[in-house]
SEKOL-340491 format. One record per residue (C-alpha): residue number from 1; y negated, x negated, z. Coordinates in steps of 0.25 Angstrom, whole numbers, plus 2048, in hexadecimal, padded with zeros to 3 digits. Example, Ala and Ser with C-alpha at 12.3 -4.5 7.8 and 13.67 -1.06 7.14 Angstrom:
+-----+-------+------+-----+
! pos ! north ! east !  up !
+-----+-------+------+-----+
!   1 !   812 !  7CF ! 81F !
!   2 !   804 !  7C9 ! 81D !
+-----+-------+------+-----+
END
This chain:
+-----+-------+------+-----+
! pos ! north ! east !  up !
+-----+-------+------+-----+
!   1 !   E11 !  630 ! 8ED !
!   2 !   E04 !  62C ! 8F5 !
!   3 !   E0C !  62D ! 902 !
!   4 !   E17 !  624 ! 8FD !
!   5 !   E0C !  619 ! 8F8 !
!   6 !   E06 !  61A ! 906 !
!   7 !   E13 !  618 ! 90D !
!   8 !   E16 !  60C ! 904 !
!   9 !   E09 !  605 ! 907 !
!  10 !   E0B !  608 ! 916 !
!  11 !   E18 !  601 ! 916 !
!  12 !   E13 !  5F5 ! 90E !
!  13 !   E07 !  5F4 ! 918 !
!  14 !   E11 !  5F4 ! 924 !
!  15 !   E19 !  5E9 ! 91F !
!  16 !   E0D !  5E1 ! 91B !
!  17 !   E07 !  5E2 ! 929 !
!  18 !   E15 !  5DE ! 92F !
!  19 !   E16 !  5D2 ! 925 !
!  20 !   E08 !  5CE ! 928 !
!  21 !   E09 !  5CF ! 937 !
!  22 !   E16 !  5C7 ! 936 !
!  23 !   E0F !  5BC ! 92D !
!  24 !   E04 !  5BB ! 937 !
!  25 !   E0E !  5B9 ! 943 !
!  26 !   E16 !  5AF ! 93A !
!  27 !   E09 !  5A7 ! 937 !
!  28 !   E06 !  5A6 ! 946 !
!  29 !   E14 !  5A3 ! 94A !
!  30 !   E17 !  599 ! 93F !
!  31 !   E0B !  591 ! 93B !
!  32 !   E13 !  586 ! 935 !
!  33 !   E20 !  587 ! 92D !
!  34 !   E2B !  57E ! 932 !
!  35 !   E2E !  571 ! 92B !
!  36 !   E3B !  575 ! 924 !
!  37 !   E33 !  580 ! 91D !
!  38 !   E2B !  57C ! 911 !
!  39 !   E22 !  587 ! 90B !
!  40 !   E19 !  586 ! 8FE !
!  41 !   E15 !  58E ! 8F3 !
!  42 !   E22 !  58B ! 8EB !
!  43 !   E2B !  591 ! 8F7 !
!  44 !   E31 !  58C ! 903 !
!  45 !   E3C !  582 ! 907 !
!  46 !   E44 !  582 ! 914 !
!  47 !   E4B !  575 ! 918 !
!  48 !   E57 !  578 ! 920 !
!  49 !   E5E !  572 ! 92C !
!  50 !   E6A !  56D ! 923 !
!  51 !   E60 !  566 ! 919 !
!  52 !   E61 !  570 ! 90E !
!  53 !   E55 !  578 ! 909 !
!  54 !   E52 !  587 ! 906 !
!  55 !   E47 !  58A ! 8FC !
!  56 !   E40 !  597 ! 8F8 !
!  57 !   E37 !  596 ! 8EC !
!  58 !   E2B !  59F ! 8EA !
!  59 !   E29 !  5A8 ! 8DD !
!  60 !   E1B !  5AD ! 8DD !
!  61 !   E1C !  5B4 ! 8CF !
!  62 !   E19 !  5C3 ! 8D2 !
!  63 !   E25 !  5CC ! 8D1 !
!  64 !   E32 !  5CF ! 8D7 !
!  65 !   E36 !  5C0 ! 8D7 !
!  66 !   E2A !  5BC ! 8E0 !
!  67 !   E2D !  5B4 ! 8EC !
!  68 !   E25 !  5AC ! 8F6 !
!  69 !   E2B !  5A5 ! 902 !
!  70 !   E25 !  5A1 ! 90F !
!  71 !   E28 !  59D ! 91D !
!  72 !   E2B !  5A8 ! 927 !
!  73 !   E30 !  5A3 ! 935 !
!  74 !   E39 !  598 ! 93A !
!  75 !   E44 !  59D ! 943 !
!  76 !   E47 !  590 ! 94B !
!  77 !   E51 !  596 ! 955 !
!  78 !   E5A !  59A ! 94A !
!  79 !   E57 !  590 ! 93F !
!  80 !   E52 !  59A ! 934 !
!  81 !   E45 !  59B ! 92D !
!  82 !   E3E !  5A8 ! 927 !
!  83 !   E39 !  5A7 ! 919 !
!  84 !   E2F !  5B2 ! 914 !
!  85 !   E32 !  5B7 ! 905 !
!  86 !   E27 !  5BF ! 8FF !
!  87 !   E2A !  5C7 ! 8F2 !
!  88 !   E21 !  5CD ! 8E8 !
!  89 !   E22 !  5DA ! 8F0 !
!  90 !   E27 !  5D8 ! 8FE !
!  91 !   E2D !  5CD ! 906 !
!  92 !   E39 !  5C8 ! 90D !
!  93 !   E3F !  5BD ! 916 !
!  94 !   E4A !  5B3 ! 916 !
!  95 !   E50 !  5AC ! 922 !
!  96 !   E55 !  59E ! 91F !
!  97 !   E5F !  597 ! 928 !
!  98 !   E5A !  589 ! 92A !
!  99 !   E68 !  583 ! 92D !
! 100 !   E6F !  588 ! 920 !
! 101 !   E64 !  58F ! 917 !
! 102 !   E6B !  59C ! 918 !
! 103 !   E61 !  5A7 ! 914 !
! 104 !   E5F !  5B6 ! 918 !
! 105 !   E55 !  5C0 ! 913 !
! 106 !   E4F !  5C8 ! 91E !
! 107 !   E45 !  5D4 ! 91E !
! 108 !   E3B !  5CE ! 927 !
! 109 !   E38 !  5C3 ! 932 !
! 110 !   E44 !  5C4 ! 93B !
! 111 !   E43 !  5C5 ! 94A !
! 112 !   E4D !  5BC ! 952 !
! 113 !   E55 !  5C1 ! 95E !
! 114 !   E53 !  5BB ! 96B !
! 115 !   E60 !  5B4 ! 96B !
! 116 !   E5E !  5B0 ! 95D !
! 117 !   E6B !  5B7 ! 957 !
! 118 !   E64 !  5C2 ! 94F !
! 119 !   E58 !  5C5 ! 946 !
! 120 !   E52 !  5D2 ! 943 !
! 121 !   E49 !  5D6 ! 938 !
! 122 !   E42 !  5E3 ! 934 !
! 123 !   E3A !  5E7 ! 928 !
! 124 !   E33 !  5F4 ! 925 !
! 125 !   E30 !  5FA ! 917 !
! 126 !   E32 !  608 ! 915 !
! 127 !   E2A !  60B ! 908 !
! 128 !   E27 !  5FF ! 8FF !
! 129 !   E35 !  5F9 ! 900 !
! 130 !   E2F !  5EB ! 8FF !
! 131 !   E36 !  5E7 ! 90C !
! 132 !   E43 !  5EB ! 913 !
! 133 !   E42 !  5F6 ! 91D !
! 134 !   E4D !  5F1 ! 926 !
! 135 !   E52 !  5EB ! 933 !
! 136 !   E5C !  5DF ! 933 !
! 137 !   E63 !  5D7 ! 93E !
! 138 !   E68 !  5CA ! 93B !
! 139 !   E72 !  5C2 ! 943 !
! 140 !   E70 !  5B3 ! 944 !
! 141 !   E7D !  5AB ! 941 !
! 142 !   E80 !  59C ! 941 !
! 143 !   E7F !  59B ! 932 !
! 144 !   E76 !  5A6 ! 92E !
! 145 !   E71 !  5B5 ! 930 !
! 146 !   E79 !  5C2 ! 930 !
! 147 !   E73 !  5CF ! 92E !
! 148 !   E79 !  5D7 ! 93A !
! 149 !   E72 !  5E5 ! 939 !
! 150 !   E67 !  5EB ! 930 !
! 151 !   E60 !  5F9 ! 92E !
! 152 !   E58 !  5FE ! 922 !
! 153 !   E51 !  60B ! 927 !
! 154 !   E4C !  614 ! 91C !
! 155 !   E41 !  61C ! 923 !
! 156 !   E3B !  613 ! 92D !
! 157 !   E38 !  604 ! 92F !
! 158 !   E3B !  5FA ! 93A !
! 159 !   E30 !  5F3 ! 941 !
! 160 !   E31 !  5E4 ! 945 !
! 161 !   E3C !  5E2 ! 94F !
! 162 !   E3E !  5DA ! 95B !
! 163 !   E49 !  5D6 ! 964 !
! 164 !   E49 !  5DC ! 972 !
! 165 !   E55 !  5D3 ! 975 !
! 166 !   E61 !  5CD ! 96E !
! 167 !   E67 !  5DB ! 96B !
! 168 !   E5B !  5E4 ! 96A !
! 169 !   E51 !  5E5 ! 95E !
! 170 !   E45 !  5EE ! 960 !
! 171 !   E3D !  5F4 ! 954 !
! 172 !   E35 !  600 ! 950 !
! 173 !   E38 !  60B ! 946 !
! 174 !   E2C !  60C ! 93D !
! 175 !   E28 !  617 ! 933 !
! 176 !   E22 !  614 ! 925 !
! 177 !   E14 !  616 ! 92B !
! 178 !   E18 !  60B ! 936 !
! 179 !   E19 !  615 ! 941 !
! 180 !   E23 !  612 ! 94C !
! 181 !   E2E !  61D ! 94C !
! 182 !   E37 !  617 ! 956 !
! 183 !   E3B !  60A ! 95E !
! 184 !   E48 !  605 ! 959 !
! 185 !   E53 !  5FB ! 95F !
! 186 !   E5E !  5F4 ! 959 !
! 187 !   E68 !  5EF ! 963 !
! 188 !   E75 !  5E7 ! 963 !
! 189 !   E80 !  5EE ! 96A !
! 190 !   E8F !  5EE ! 968 !
! 191 !   E8E !  5E3 ! 95E !
! 192 !   E85 !  5EA ! 955 !
! 193 !   E76 !  5ED ! 953 !
! 194 !   E72 !  5FC ! 956 !
! 195 !   E66 !  602 ! 951 !
! 196 !   E5F !  60B ! 95B !
! 197 !   E55 !  615 ! 956 !
! 198 !   E50 !  620 ! 960 !
! 199 !   E49 !  628 ! 956 !
! 200 !   E56 !  62A ! 94E !
! 201 !   E5D !  637 ! 951 !
! 202 !   E6C !  638 ! 94D !
+-----+-------+------+-----+
END
C-alpha cells in the first residue's frame, strides 16, 4: 500500500513538473493574449473570424463541476486557439477553430508538424488517473480536425514528442519513475502511421 501511494505521488509530481515547465514556456512565448481572446474571472470569450463568438464560463465551486478556463496558445498558421480547462482534479485542453468555432478536446498542448498538416499530443499519467496516458495524432482538414491515430499504453508513459520531419515523430518511452526505457518513433508509411518500439520483442 505504501509503495502504491509513493507511485501515485511520483506520477502527480512528474505531471505537475511538466505542466509547470510548459506554463513557464507559455508565459515567455505569449506575454499578451490576442485581441480576439477575452479572459476574465467569469471565463473566456473568443471572437471568431465569421463574426460569431465562442464562450466558456468558469465554475469555481469546489467539486466535480469545477471548471476554470484560460488562454493557452494561438496557432496562427492554422487559425486555431488553445484553451486551458482546469478541473477540481486534473486539467484538459480545448482547440477552437477560429473560422467556424468547432471545438476539439485534446490531452495536452499540441505540436504542429513542419508542413502544418498534423498535430501530435502526448500525456503521461500511469497511477493517479487524473490525466490521460496517451499519444494522439490529429489531421488538419479544411473544416476541422480528425483523429488519425492514437495509442493508450498501460505500463509505460510517453514523453513530450517532436517532429523530426513531416512523416516522423520522435519521443521517449518512460517508466512510472520517469526513467527512459527506449527511444520511440511513429512514422507515416504506406498511408498509415506505424509505431516503432525497439524495446518490444515479438
